[in-house]
N, C-alpha and C positions, 0 to 999 in steps of 0.2 A: 720386370720387362726385359726382353731381349731384342737387340737390334736386328732388323731384317733389312737387307741390301738386295736389290735387284740388279744383275748385271746386265747390261745391253751393249750393242754394237753392231757393226755390218758383219757380214759373213768373213770369216778369215782373218779377223784382227787379233786373234788370240784368246778370246773369251773363254773357251773351253780349257784351253791349257792352263790359264790362270785359275780357272774354277778348280781344276784338279789338283794344283798346287794348294789353293785355299783350303780344301777340304783334305790334304794329304791322301788323296784318293786317286783313282782313274775313273771316277764315276761318270763324267762326261766325255762321250767319244770325241776325239780331236782328230779331224780329219781334213784334207786340203780341198774341200768342195762345200758349196753353200748348203746351209740347212742340215748340217750333220747332227746339231742337237734337235731333235725331233719333239721331245717333251721337255717341260722345265726340269732341271736338275736342281734338287735342293739338297743343301749341306749345311750341317751346323759345325761351327768352327770355335775352338776356345780363344777367348782374348788373352793375347799374350802379357802376362803380368809377374814380373819378378817378384813381387811382393809375397805372392802366394807360397812360394818356396820357403821364404823367411818365415812366414807364419806357421807353416807346416813343421819347421824346425824347432819353434819355440812351444807350439801347442801340443804336437804329436797326436792329430786326431784321428779318428777311425777312417774318415775319407774326406778328399778334397773336391769341392766342385767350384769350377771357375765360372766366370761369366761367359756368355756365347753370344756369337753373332751367326744369324741365319742367312745364307746366300742362296739366290735363286738365278740361276744361269737361264737366261730367255734365248731362244733361237734366234740366229743373225737376222735383223730387220733389213730391209732393202726399201729403196724408194717406190711409195705406193703401197706400203704393207697396211696403212690405215684404211685402205680401199680394197684390200684383199689381195694385194700383189705377194709373190714369194709364199710364205706361209700364212699370210694375210694377218689379220690383227687378232687371231685367236689367243695370241700369247701375250697381247698387251693388258688384259685383264689380270694376268698373273703378277704384274708389277703394281697393281693398283693397292695391294694390301702391304707393300714394302714402305718403310719409312724414308729410305733414299734411294736413289738410282746412281748407280756406278756405271759411267760409259768408257768403255775400253776403245781408246783411239790408236791405231797403228801408226807409227812414226817411223818405223824402219822399211828400208827397201830390201825386197828379196825377190829375185826373177823366178825362184822355185815355189813361191806361194802366190797364187792367184789373187787378185784384188777385184772386187765386184765392179770398181769404176776404171779398171784398166791401169790404175797408177795410184801411188800414195799421195793423198792430199788432207792432212788431218782436219782442216777448216771444213772442207766440203763433206767429209765423212761425219763431223759433229753435227753440221747443219741439216744434213739428210735425216738423221735420228732425231733431232730436236723437231723438224717439220713433221714427221710422222706422229710423233708425240702431241704435237700441238693440234694436228688435224683430228685426232682421236678424241682430244679434250674438246674440240670445237663441236663435234657431234654430239658429245654428252651434253654440253652447255645449251645447243641449240633444242635439243629435245625437252630439257628441263625449262627452257625459256619459254617455249609454247605453252606448257602448262602453267608456268608462273603468270604469263601475262593474261591468260584466260581467266584464273582465279583472283587477280588483282583488279579485273573490272568489277568484281562485286564490291570493292572498297575494302577489302581485307588489307590491313595495314601491314601484315606479315608478309604476304605475298607481294605487296608493292615494293617493300624494301628489298625483297628478293630479286625481283625484276631489274630494279637499279643495279644491283650487284652484277647479276648475270649479263645485263648489257655492257657493263663496264668490262668485264672478262671477256666477252664475246668480242668487243672491239680490239682488245690488246691481243687476242689470239689471231684474229684477222690481220694484225700488224706483224705477226710471227713473234710475238713476245711471249716468254713463259709466265705462266700464271703466278708463280712464286715472287716475280718482280713487280706484280701489280700492287699498287698501294691501297689498302682496304683497311676499315676500321675493325675492331675486335669482333663485333657481330658479323660482319661481312666474311672474315676469316673463319669464323665458327661454322657458318652456314656452309662454306665452301668444303668443310672437312667432309661433310655427307656424300659429297659428289665424288671424291676419290680421285680427282684429276691429276693425271700423270704429271704434269708440268708444274704441278704446285707443290711438288717434293723437292728437297734439296738435291742438287746434283754434286757428283765428285766425279773427277776425270782421271783415268788412268792412261799414261802415255806408256805404251808398250813399245820397248827399245830393244837393240840388240845390246849384248853383253858389253862391248867395248864402248857403248854411248852412254852408259849409266852415271859413271862418275863425273863426267863433264857436263851433264844435262842442265840447260838453263831454264828453270822453271818460269821465270819472270817473262823471259824472251817467249816461251810456250804459251803463258797466258795471254801476253800481247798479240800474238799471232792468231790465237783462236778467240780474241776478243772477249776474254773473260773478266768479269767484275773483281775488284779487290777482294771480296768475301768469299770467291769461289777458289776451290783448290784443286791443284794438279799433282798428282803423285806418280813420279818415274818407276817403272817397273819392268823387268825383262822376264815375262812370263816363262821362259824356257829355263832361266836360272832358278826361279822359284820351283819349278817342277823338279830340277835336278837336287834341289835342297832337301826335297821329300825323303830321300834316301839317305841322308847324312845324319850323324849323330850331333848333339848340341855342340860338342867341342869342334867337330870337323866342319860344322856350319860356320863357326865364329872365325876359323882360319880361312876358309874359303871366301868369306865375305871381306875379311882384312884383306886378302890377296888382290880382291877386286878395288880396294879402296872405298868400301862401304861400311858403314857402322852397324846397319841393321838390314834386315830383310825387307824387300818392297812390301810384302804382306803384312809384316809389323806396322810398317809406315802407314800403309793403307787404312789398317783397323783403327789406328790412332787418329787419323784424319777423319775417318768416320765419326768417331766419338766426338772429335771437336767439332765437327760440321753440325751435328746434331745437339749439342750443348749437353752430353752425357758424362756422367761421372760414375765411380765405383765407391761403394762401402763394403765392410766386411762383417760378418757374424763369425765369431771364433770360440769354438768349444771343443771338449774331448770327443764328441760325436762327430762334428764335421766342422770343417772351415770352409767358408763360402764368400764368393764375390757376387755382389749384387749390382745390378746396373739401373741408375736412376737419373732423371733430369736434374741438371745443376739447378739450385734453388728450392728444391724439395725440402719440405720441414720434416721433421722427425715422424709425424704421423704418416706422412705421404710415403716415406722411405719404408716405414713398417708395413704399410699396405701393399707394397711390392711383395712381400713374402705371404701375406694373407689379408684379406679385406677385413676380417674380422680384428686383425691388429690395428688396423687404423681406427676402426670403429670404438673400439674400447680402450684406444692408447690412454696410459696414465702418465708414464714417463719413459725415458731411455738412459741407460747407462753407456757413456760415451768415453772412449779413449782415443786420442789421435795415433794414427798408425806410427809416427815417430816416437811418440811417448811409449806405446806399447812395446816396441822393438828395443829402445834405449833401456826400459825397466826389466826387461827380459820375460814379459807375460802379464797376463791380467792381474794377478794376485800381488805382483809386485809394483805394477802401476798404481794399484788402490792403495798400497802401503805408503807409497811416495806422494800420495794426493793427486795423481794425475787422471784418475776416474772421475768424471763429473756427472751429475744427474741433470739431464735437460728435459723441458717441458715441451708443449705443443708448439710453441713459436720457434724452437730451435731450427736453424737451417742447417743441413748436413753438410759437412766438408769432404772434399775428395780424401779417401783413405781412412775415413772415420772407422773404428772397431766398435760395434753397437750390440747391445742388448735390450730387448723391448719388454716392458711391462705393461699387461693390459687386462681389462676385465671382461669377463664373458658376458 
């Protein structure tokens, strides 16, 4: 699986500039007027992982294949988008297939960059986007509820249960509550997956700042000001800095960030936060043909992890050879790890750990 994140925000908050930096491209037109992004821009980005270079040095494979994140840059939404204002809700369906939504919020003042509301107000901006997504979801739920209520009148237990869930979600949405915060049992949550509701996705918030605001950014205060929950994350980024970094070598980027008092780029922090938000982790396959990073959910068993490579691997799973990343590196490679007793054979119940180096054995 690969992570897919939709990037949303009001016009002129820095979405397209951030997208350009994320994809190390100039793929999204950045201009100082609303709706400069007319079609959703899609970019595939490598997940930064220093372990890949270490494995390459040890294994010396023919090729390296990192894990990826797919970003979808959606045109700037405005108040009334769900009813057709601005570019309307034609773009909202592009977010429905994303695993998470990243909302870019402008925190900086700049008289040279227009703001759709006439002034910078992060809480208002966030609420406007939330409301448009809520209204779009409410439309989806209302349509499904009419059908569900009609069919439940026949006594169908499945549609009766669905009606209960839909009514609860409808009430929450009408109270401007995000669906992801509605308490539902496992069956209710499973049913809602098919509706692809926008507010039933995890949100991550990107605070777009000026260069001199980054080092001193108080994330906890920002979360409090936005009334975010303890489990919600806000990542400070200066989109302009990230765009500037595109032209730097790795060594130049390190020096540049150190001069700004930063340990890593905002993009790296954003991708890490996205993985954490969605409960994702990485395991590796390493051989002379290729070293590859695979993205899986935390808690996946060995057969499930094998299934990410190919469904036949999961169906015919026999066992897995497993070496922890640290043991692999300390030993100096697979052969040495095996000689020192660090290679383990695990069965169907094994829960894959972060950084495991694995080979799967399966039957056809």
